[in-house]
ZAMARGU-4260 file (C-alpha; in steps of 0.2 Angstrom, whole numbers, plus 5000, padded with zeros to 4 digits):
<rodrens>
0) 4999/5000/4999 | 5008/5016/4994 | 5003/5034/5000 | 5007/5048/4992 | 5010/5062/5000
5) 5013/5081/4992 | 5019/5096/5004 | 5018/5113/4997 | 5025/5129/5007 | 5008/5138/5004
10) 4997/5123/5010 | 4984/5126/5024 | 4991/5122/5043 | 4981/5108/5047 | 4974/5105/5064
15) 4981/5094/5077 | 4979/5095/5094 | 4996/5086/5101 | 4994/5083/5121 | 5002/5068/5121
20) 5014/5071/5137 | 4999/5080/5150 | 4995/5064/5160 | 5001/5047/5163 | 4991/5034/5174
25) 4999/5022/5189 | 4994/5010/5200 | 4989/5013/5217 | 4999/5028/5226 | 5007/5016/5238
30) 5017/5008/5224 | 5027/5023/5223 | 5036/5016/5239 | 5043/5003/5228 | 5061/5005/5222
35) 5057/4997/5205 | 5043/5009/5203 | 5053/5024/5205 | 5065/5019/5194 | 5054/5015/5179
40) 5046/5033/5183 | 5062/5040/5182 | 5065/5031/5166 | 5049/5038/5157 | 5053/5056/5164
45) 5068/5058/5156 | 5064/5050/5140 | 5046/5058/5139 | 5043/5069/5154 | 5023/5069/5157
50) 5016/5084/5168 | 5006/5074/5178 | 5003/5057/5183 | 4986/5049/5189 | 4981/5033/5202
55) 4970/5026/5213 | 4970/5022/5231 | 4975/5040/5239 | 4966/5037/5253 | 4967/5020/5258
60) 4973/5012/5271 | 4992/5007/5267 | 4993/5026/5265 | 4990/5028/5282 | 4984/5045/5281
65) 4965/5041/5290 | 4972/5036/5308 | 4963/5035/5326 | 4972/5034/5342 | 4964/5034/5361
70) 4967/5047/5372 | 4970/5046/5392 | 4950/5042/5393 | 4948/5030/5380 | 4941/5038/5367
75) 4946/5037/5349 | 4952/5053/5343 | 4956/5058/5324 | 4973/5060/5318 | 4977/5064/5299
80) 4997/5055/5294 | 5003/5062/5279 | 5021/5054/5282 | 5018/5042/5266 | 5010/5055/5254
85) 5023/5067/5257 | 5036/5054/5252 | 5026/5050/5237 | 5025/5066/5230 | 5040/5073/5236
90) 5047/5060/5224 | 5034/5063/5208 | 5040/5083/5210 | 5057/5079/5209 | 5055/5069/5193
95) 5044/5085/5187 | 5028/5075/5185 | 5013/5081/5197 | 4999/5073/5203 | 4980/5074/5195
100) 4972/5069/5211 | 4959/5057/5210 | 4949/5057/5227 | 4947/5038/5233 | 4946/5026/5238
105) 4937/5026/5255 | 4946/5024/5272 | 4942/5007/5280 | 4936/5017/5297 | 4924/5028/5288
110) 4918/5018/5276 | 4903/5012/5275 | 4903/4993/5272 | 4917/4980/5268 | 4917/4979/5251
115) 4934/4981/5242 | 4941/4980/5223 | 4957/4971/5218 | 4974/4964/5229 | 4975/4976/5238
120) 4957/4979/5244 | 4952/4997/5241 | 4936/4999/5250 | 4923/5005/5237 | 4908/5010/5249
125) 4899/5026/5252 | 4908/5036/5269 | 4896/5033/5285 | 4897/5051/5288 | 4897/5064/5274
130) 4906/5078/5284 | 4920/5066/5291 | 4922/5064/5272 | 4922/5081/5269 | 4936/5086/5282
135) 4946/5075/5276 | 4948/5079/5257 | 4950/5099/5266 | 4963/5091/5276 | 4972/5083/5264
140) 4971/5099/5251 | 4978/5112/5266 | 4989/5100/5271 | 4996/5103/5251 | 4995/5121/5249
145) 5005/5120/5267 | 5018/5109/5260 | 5021/5114/5242 | 5014/5131/5241 | 4997/5139/5235
150) 5001/5142/5218 | 5008/5124/5214 | 4993/5113/5224 | 4981/5122/5214 | 4987/5117/5200
155) 4983/5100/5201 | 4968/5095/5194 | 4957/5084/5206 | 4943/5073/5200 | 4932/5064/5211
160) 4933/5042/5212 | 4936/5030/5198 | 4921/5023/5187 | 4908/5024/5198 | 4897/5016/5185
165) 4903/4998/5187 | 4898/4990/5205 | 4915/4982/5208 | 4920/5002/5209 | 4907/5009/5219
170) 4895/5001/5229 | 4881/4993/5217 | 4884/5007/5205 | 4872/5017/5214 | 4871/5034/5204
175) 4862/5045/5216 | 4876/5041/5230 | 4888/5044/5218 | 4880/5061/5214 | 4879/5066/5232
180) 4897/5060/5235 | 4902/5073/5222 | 4893/5087/5227 | 4900/5085/5245 | 4917/5084/5238
185) 4915/5099/5225 | 4911/5111/5238 | 4923/5103/5251 | 4937/5107/5239 | 4931/5125/5233
190) 4929/5129/5252 | 4949/5127/5253 | 4950/5138/5239 | 4940/5141/5224 | 4956/5139/5211
195) 4956/5121/5213 | 4947/5113/5196 | 4936/5099/5202 | 4929/5084/5189 | 4922/5069/5186
200) 4912/5057/5185 | 4927/5046/5180 | 4916/5033/5171 | 4921/5018/5159 | 4912/5011/5143
205) 4897/5004/5140 | 4884/5016/5152 | 4896/5032/5147 | 4880/5040/5140 | 4868/5037/5151
210) 4880/5041/5167 | 4889/5057/5160 | 4871/5064/5155 | 4863/5061/5170 | 4877/5070/5179
215) 4878/5085/5168 | 4860/5086/5170 | 4861/5083/5191 | 4877/5098/5191 | 4865/5110/5180
220) 4849/5109/5191 | 4859/5111/5208 | 4871/5125/5198 | 4887/5116/5200 | 4900/5123/5186
225) 4912/5109/5185 | 4929/5113/5180 | 4929/5098/5169 | 4923/5083/5163 | 4931/5066/5164
230) 4932/5048/5157 | 4940/5033/5151 | 4942/5025/5137 | 4946/5005/5132 | 4945/4998/5115
235) 4944/4979/5118 | 4928/4970/5124 | 4928/4954/5134 | 4941/4943/5130 | 4945/4926/5131
240) 4953/4921/5148 | 4965/4908/5148 | 4976/4904/5165 | 4983/4920/5172 | 4981/4929/5154
245) 4968/4938/5141 | 4967/4937/5122 | 4957/4950/5117 | 4951/4955/5098 | 4952/4975/5097
250) 4939/4987/5091 | 4939/4995/5076 | 4946/5014/5080 | 4932/5020/5072 | 4920/5013/5086
255) 4930/5021/5099 | 4931/5039/5089 | 4911/5038/5089 | 4909/5034/5108 | 4922/5049/5113
260) 4911/5060/5102 | 4894/5055/5112 | 4904/5062/5127 | 4908/5080/5117 | 4888/5080/5110
265) 4882/5078/5126 | 4892/5092/5135 | 4890/5104/5122 | 4870/5101/5122 | 4870/5111/5139
270) 4872/5131/5140 | 4882/5129/5156 | 4895/5115/5150 | 4897/5118/5130 | 4917/5116/5125
275) 4918/5113/5144 | 4935/5103/5145 | 4936/5084/5142 | 4951/5073/5149 | 4953/5055/5146
280) 4960/5051/5162 | 4963/5033/5157 | 4964/5025/5139 | 4973/5010/5132 | 4968/4995/5121
285) 4961/4983/5135 | 4955/4987/5154 | 4964/4970/5160 | 4979/4970/5168 | 4987/4955/5161
290) 4980/4955/5144 | 4995/4950/5132 | 4991/4963/5118 | 4999/4978/5130 | 5016/4968/5126
295) 5014/4970/5107 | 5020/4981/5092 | 5001/4978/5087 | 4998/4989/5101 | 5012/5003/5099
300) 5005/5005/5080 | 4986/5004/5086 | 4992/5018/5100 | 4999/5028/5087 | 4985/5030/5077
305) 4976/5033/5092 | 4989/5048/5097 | 4985/5056/5080 | 4965/5061/5085 | 4963/5060/5104
310) 4966/5078/5106 | 4953/5083/5092 | 4938/5079/5106 | 4948/5078/5122 | 4960/5092/5132
315) 4970/5077/5138 | 4972/5057/5136 | 4981/5048/5150 | 4990/5031/5144 | 4986/5017/5157
320) 4999/5016/5163 | 5017/5022/5164 | 5025/5005/5170 | 5021/4987/5176 | 5023/4988/5194
325) 5006/4985/5197 | 4994/4974/5207 | 4977/4975/5204 | 4975/4955/5202 | 4992/4951/5212
330) 5008/4953/5208 | 5012/4946/5190 | 5021/4928/5189 | 5032/4934/5175 | 5042/4947/5167
335) 5031/4949/5150 | 5012/4947/5156 | 5002/4958/5147 | 5003/4974/5159 | 4998/4990/5157
340) 5014/4999/5157 | 5023/5006/5143 | 5038/4999/5153 | 5042/4982/5158 | 5050/4978/5174
345) 5069/4979/5173 | 5066/4996/5164 | 5062/4989/5146 | 5051/5000/5135 | 5039/4989/5127
350) 5035/4995/5108 | 5022/5007/5113 | 5035/5017/5124 | 5041/5025/5108 | 5024/5027/5101
355) 5024/5044/5113 | 5041/5047/5114 | 5040/5049/5095 | 5023/5060/5099 | 5032/5071/5111
360) 5048/5074/5096 | 5032/5080/5086 | 5027/5093/5100 | 5046/5097/5103 | 5052/5100/5085
365) 5035/5103/5074 | 5031/5121/5073 | 5016/5117/5063 | 5005/5101/5055 | 5006/5101/5036
370) 5001/5083/5034 | 4989/5072/5044 | 4982/5056/5038 | 4975/5038/5045 | 4992/5033/5044
375) 5003/5049/5046 | 5007/5065/5054 | 5018/5076/5048 | 5025/5093/5053 | 5035/5108/5046
380) 5048/5113/5059 | 5055/5131/5062 | 5073/5127/5052 | 5062/5124/5034 | 5064/5104/5037
385) 5050/5092/5042 | 5047/5078/5055 | 5034/5064/5055 | 5027/5048/5063 | 5020/5035/5053
390) 5012/5019/5059 | 5005/5002/5049 | 4991/4990/5057 | 4980/4980/5051 | 4965/4973/5062
395) 4964/4959/5050 | 4982/4955/5052 | 4984/4956/5031 | 5004/4962/5035 | 5003/4973/5020
400) 5017/4986/5020 | 5016/5003/5021 | 5025/5015/5008 | 5024/5034/5011 | 5029/5043/4996
405) 5034/5061/5000 | 5036/5073/4990 | 5040/5091/5000 | 5042/5109/4993 | 5058/5113/4999
410) 5074/5124/4995 | 5086/5120/4983 | 5102/5110/4994 | 5107/5095/5005 | 5096/5090/5017
415) 5100/5076/5031 | 5087/5063/5033 | 5086/5053/5050 | 5074/5038/5055 | 5068/5028/5071
420) 5061/5011/5068 | 5050/5002/5077 | 5045/4986/5072 | 5041/4967/5074 | 5059/4963/5066
425) 5071/4977/5072 | 5061/4983/5091 | 5053/4968/5099 | 5058/4962/5118 | 5043/4950/5117
430) 5052/4940/5104 | 5068/4940/5112 | 5060/4936/5129 | 5052/4922/5120 | 5068/4916/5110
435) 5077/4914/5124 | 5063/4903/5135 | 5052/4915/5142 | 5062/4915/5160 | 5048/4922/5173
440) 5063/4932/5181 | 5077/4935/5169 | 5094/4935/5176 | 5106/4951/5173 | 5111/4943/5157
445) 5095/4941/5150 | 5087/4957/5155 | 5102/4965/5146 | 5099/4957/5130 | 5081/4960/5131
450) 5084/4978/5134 | 5096/4980/5118 | 5082/4974/5107 | 5069/4986/5116 | 5077/5003/5106
455) 5073/5008/5089 | 5083/5005/5075 | 5092/5023/5069 | 5094/5024/5050 | 5101/5040/5041
460) 5105/5046/5022 | 5109/5062/5013 | 5096/5068/5001 | 5099/5085/4989 | 5081/5095/4986
465) 5080/5098/4965 | 5069/5110/4955 | 5061/5116/4972 | 5055/5095/4977 | 5064/5084/4991
470) 5057/5067/4987 | 5060/5053/5000 | 5051/5035/5002 | 5048/5028/5018 | 5043/5010/5023
475) 5032/5003/5036 | 5033/4986/5041 | 5014/4980/5049 | 5013/4983/5066 | 5027/4995/5063
480) 5030/5013/5070 | 5044/5026/5064 | 5048/5043/5069 | 5058/5054/5055 | 5067/5069/5053
485) 5072/5081/5038 | 5083/5096/5039 | 5093/5108/5032 | 5110/5099/5030 | 5127/5107/5025
490) 5144/5096/5027 | 5155/5106/5039 | 5171/5093/5036 | 5186/5094/5045 | 5202/5099/5033
495) 5207/5084/5025 | 5191/5072/5026 | 5184/5065/5016 | 5170/5053/5020 | 5169/5042/5003
500) 5187/5041/5002 | 5186/5034/5020 | 5172/5022/5017 | 5180/5015/5001 | 5197/5009/5013
505) 5198/4990/5009
</rodrens>
């Protein structure tokens, strides 16, 4: 399959909203106390640099915030303990990433019931005392302001709960009870400081249209001026389960686009919420943490395609998650286990990691979008060159190669061409791991060789623009993702150095 790309200097700039680095997901907050977790986050931040991080469990018992002691008369006295939270948030800030505060789950001492979710038993019942919940929320935010400063703390978005439209995450998926929780939380946050931005309802697919419509009805009728709307976006349905693992059939991407548009349309149907920011606070192919597709090159190409259009309707889109230190269904049994993370344990970047890295390149190096299709995004750079990314995936596994035939209007002269390639042949740590025997816990030598196969293949060429055109053909294998740059480039040879002669030496 060949895609002809003809770009003129006078072409209209294409609309392209690239907010790839706004937020990334994580597991529960307590995992940030693990060394491996912070090593993976440090790697992700050094290579990509996300602005915010969102995860569950801020109020769970393992964070030890909500505690009681006995006074001299034997009465229980409430105490707040922010020791672990400070340790986690201090670590985030040292890496240049700020919390996207998800308020949940319920401390067991404040919970109205004992229903929990996940291996780590997050309580998902409403508070038995809404006054106690409001005071907890206010105490948290006041502490953050005291420790990090008002301007800093109030810049962190606040989201109320997680996926309350699922019975597993909110007792009975009780809509009216969630609306009560949201109202009480919203006003508690604003009482501390009106500058805090608060949103919800953080619903997942299935009943998202019903919940978002009902949620906005509730906010509208109660005069609640939410600051943003949140929802989740997964593109696989129920998957076949074998042993520890799930084997999904990914949805056609157009179905995901259509579903996300319903949220935009619902919001815009209200005068109060028209144009309101929509943040996708979780997205991935599958919603199950041991889904084998997450580790594959197909996942990278499919995600690259999504990154090209998610900004059309949404302010941000947070990949779930940055790393594989994750315990929703228990501690993983094996290095590659279909984990959500874009980085496997041992700081091994999966192919999907590079999709994000390539889009970050576009935001850093591209000045304006000059071409956008179902297969590629190309940006014009300020130096007169171009940068772009392209991907190739087929839902039926057809395996056809994609060829981009670039013809760019350019000043005559020499240009450098560099390209990074991620595809099943040249950047496939999963295959390397498989070929050495699928060791569940690889030793140092095995980790080293797997990591060596987890980086893009770099290629280069020197080109010349003639008659005002610069032409180049770029090939992308099935399930491949590439990043490329074309830059005006004159040779600056040292005295006596002749590259051609050097390379002809035998």
